[in-house]
SERO-4910 file (N, C-alpha, C, O; in steps of 0.05 Angstrom, whole numbers):
BEGIN
 pado doro    nc1    nc2    nc3   cac1   cac2   cac3    cc1    cc2    cc3    oc1    oc2    oc3
  Met    A   1244  -2504   -367   1271  -2486   -380   1241  -2464   -398   1218  -2470   -405
  Lys    A   1252  -2446   -398   1239  -2420   -406   1257  -2408   -428   1279  -2398   -423
  Ile    A   1245  -2408   -451   1264  -2395   -472   1244  -2372   -489   1219  -2375   -490
  Glu    A   1257  -2352   -499   1246  -2333   -503   1259  -2310   -524   1282  -2302   -519
  Lys    A   1247  -2302   -541   1266  -2288   -563   1265  -2262   -551   1243  -2255   -542
  Ser    A   1288  -2243   -550   1285  -2223   -536   1292  -2194   -556   1291  -2172   -547
  Ser    A   1299  -2199   -584   1305  -2187   -600   1305  -2193   -629   1309  -2217   -636
  Tyr    A   1302  -2176   -647   1305  -2184   -683   1312  -2160   -695   1308  -2137   -688
  Thr    A   1325  -2172   -715   1346  -2157   -732   1342  -2157   -753   1331  -2178   -759
  Glu    A   1345  -2141   -774   1343  -2142   -808   1360  -2124   -817   1365  -2104   -805
  Ile    A   1372  -2132   -840   1389  -2113   -849   1384  -2108   -878   1384  -2129   -891
  Tyr    A   1380  -2086   -892   1373  -2088   -911   1398  -2072   -927   1415  -2061   -913
  Asn    A   1401  -2070   -956   1420  -2066   -976   1399  -2050   -999   1385  -2061  -1015
  Val    A   1403  -2022   -994   1391  -1999  -1013   1404  -1990  -1032   1423  -1975  -1025
  Glu    A   1401  -1995  -1059   1412  -1980  -1081   1390  -1947  -1084   1365  -1947  -1085
  Thr    A   1404  -1925  -1084   1397  -1907  -1095   1414  -1895  -1123   1434  -1906  -1132
  Glu    A   1400  -1871  -1133   1412  -1862  -1157   1447  -1852  -1150   1465  -1854  -1167
  Lys    A   1450  -1843  -1125   1478  -1836  -1122   1494  -1854  -1103   1519  -1854  -1104
  Tyr    A   1475  -1871  -1083   1487  -1886  -1061   1481  -1915  -1055   1457  -1921  -1057
  Asn    A   1500  -1933  -1048   1495  -1954  -1037   1498  -1957  -1012   1519  -1953  -1001
  Ile    A   1471  -1967   -996   1466  -1955   -965   1459  -1985   -953   1442  -2000   -964
  Ser    A   1473  -1990   -932   1470  -2019   -911   1453  -2001   -892   1462  -1979   -885
  Ile    A   1430  -2011   -885   1413  -2001   -864   1400  -2022   -845   1390  -2042   -855
  Gln    A   1400  -2018   -815   1395  -2043   -802   1368  -2033   -788   1364  -2009   -783
  Tyr    A   1350  -2052   -783   1326  -2047   -767   1325  -2067   -741   1319  -2091   -745
  His    A   1330  -2060   -717   1327  -2074   -692   1308  -2071   -673   1301  -2048   -666
  Glu    A   1297  -2092   -662   1276  -2088   -644   1277  -2105   -624   1280  -2129   -628
  Tyr    A   1274  -2092   -593   1279  -2106   -571   1247  -2107   -558   1233  -2088   -553
  Phe    A   1241  -2138   -556   1213  -2139   -553   1214  -2135   -521   1193  -2126   -512
  Asn    A   1236  -2140   -503   1233  -2142   -477   1230  -2113   -469   1218  -2108   -448
  Ile    A   1239  -2095   -482   1235  -2061   -471   1217  -2046   -497   1219  -2022   -503
  Leu    A   1201  -2065   -511   1189  -2049   -533   1194  -2023   -542   1180  -2004   -540
  Tyr    A   1222  -2026   -557   1240  -2007   -567   1248  -2016   -599   1250  -2040   -603
  Ala    A   1250  -2004   -612   1260  -2011   -637   1267  -1983   -650   1256  -1961   -647
  Glu    A   1294  -1995   -667   1306  -1968   -678   1320  -1974   -710   1323  -1997   -717
  Trp    A   1325  -1957   -722   1342  -1961   -751   1361  -1943   -748   1361  -1922   -737
  Glu    A   1383  -1957   -763   1410  -1943   -759   1423  -1956   -787   1421  -1978   -797
  Ile    A   1436  -1933   -796   1454  -1937   -832   1476  -1941   -820   1488  -1927   -804
  Leu    A   1481  -1970   -831   1511  -1983   -819   1534  -1968   -841   1556  -1961   -834
  Ser    A   1523  -1965   -868   1549  -1960   -887   1533  -1945   -907   1509  -1950   -912
  Ile    A   1552  -1920   -921   1542  -1909   -944   1564  -1909   -964   1586  -1899   -958
  Gln    A   1559  -1919   -984   1580  -1921  -1006   1571  -1907  -1036   1549  -1907  -1046
  Asp    A   1598  -1895  -1047   1584  -1882  -1075   1583  -1903  -1089   1586  -1924  -1076
  Lys    A   1579  -1907  -1117   1578  -1921  -1144   1603  -1935  -1141   1603  -1958  -1149
  Glu    A   1626  -1924  -1130   1649  -1939  -1139   1663  -1949  -1116   1688  -1952  -1115
  Gly    A   1643  -1956  -1091   1653  -1967  -1074   1660  -1954  -1046   1659  -1966  -1024
  Leu    A   1668  -1928  -1051   1680  -1914  -1034   1666  -1905  -1009   1642  -1902  -1014
  Glu    A   1671  -1901   -990   1655  -1894   -964   1647  -1864   -968   1662  -1848   -978
  Val    A   1619  -1857   -959   1611  -1834   -956   1611  -1826   -935   1604  -1843   -919
  Lys    A   1619  -1801   -924   1612  -1786   -902   1594  -1767   -904   1603  -1749   -918
  Leu    A   1568  -1762   -895   1548  -1747   -894   1547  -1731   -869   1563  -1738   -851
  Thr    A   1532  -1710   -863   1529  -1694   -842   1510  -1710   -825   1500  -1729   -836
  Lys    A   1504  -1705   -797   1481  -1718   -786   1457  -1709   -799   1443  -1726   -809
  Glu    A   1450  -1687   -800   1433  -1677   -817   1422  -1694   -836   1400  -1705   -835
  Glu    A   1444  -1694   -860   1440  -1704   -886   1433  -1739   -881   1413  -1749   -892
  Glu    A   1448  -1753   -867   1441  -1774   -855   1416  -1782   -847   1409  -1805   -855
  Asn    A   1401  -1768   -833   1381  -1776   -819   1357  -1770   -839   1336  -1782   -835
  Glu    A   1360  -1755   -858   1340  -1745   -872   1339  -1767   -896   1318  -1772   -908
  Leu    A   1364  -1781   -902   1368  -1800   -922   1355  -1832   -910   1344  -1849   -923
  Lys    A   1363  -1831   -877   1354  -1855   -868   1321  -1851   -864   1310  -1873   -867
  Asp    A   1301  -1829   -858   1277  -1828   -860   1265  -1836   -888   1248  -1853   -890
  Cys    A   1276  -1823   -907   1267  -1834   -936   1262  -1858   -937   1241  -1870   -941
  Ile    A   1287  -1867   -933   1292  -1904   -936   1272  -1917   -923   1255  -1932   -933
  Val    A   1275  -1908   -895   1252  -1920   -873   1223  -1919   -887   1208  -1939   -888
  Glu    A   1217  -1897   -896   1191  -1888   -910   1188  -1915   -933   1171  -1933   -930
  Lys    A   1205  -1915   -951   1202  -1933   -967   1203  -1960   -963   1189  -1974   -978
  Ile    A   1215  -1970   -948   1217  -1996   -937   1184  -2001   -920   1170  -2022   -923
  Met    A   1179  -1987   -908   1150  -1988   -898   1126  -1993   -919   1106  -2007   -917
  Glu    A   1134  -1976   -939   1103  -1973   -956   1110  -2002   -970   1089  -2015   -975
  Ser    A   1134  -2013   -977   1134  -2040   -992   1133  -2061   -978   1140  -2082   -989
  Glu    A   1124  -2060   -948   1124  -2082   -932   1092  -2089   -924   1086  -2108   -910
***
């Protein structure tokens, strides 16, 4: 029997001055691919926030940079 782990997922909850964000890191070992994805963005009252794709990508890049620095 051969057992092999094929992927890995981490979910981070990030609190900024304006938002509470849930972001996911997913790594696929068999195809050597990894991706970050914002799962949700909420304001401080818990209401969902919709950002433009550009704003979301900028926010994601900033959060990923901070996560990578801390690890």
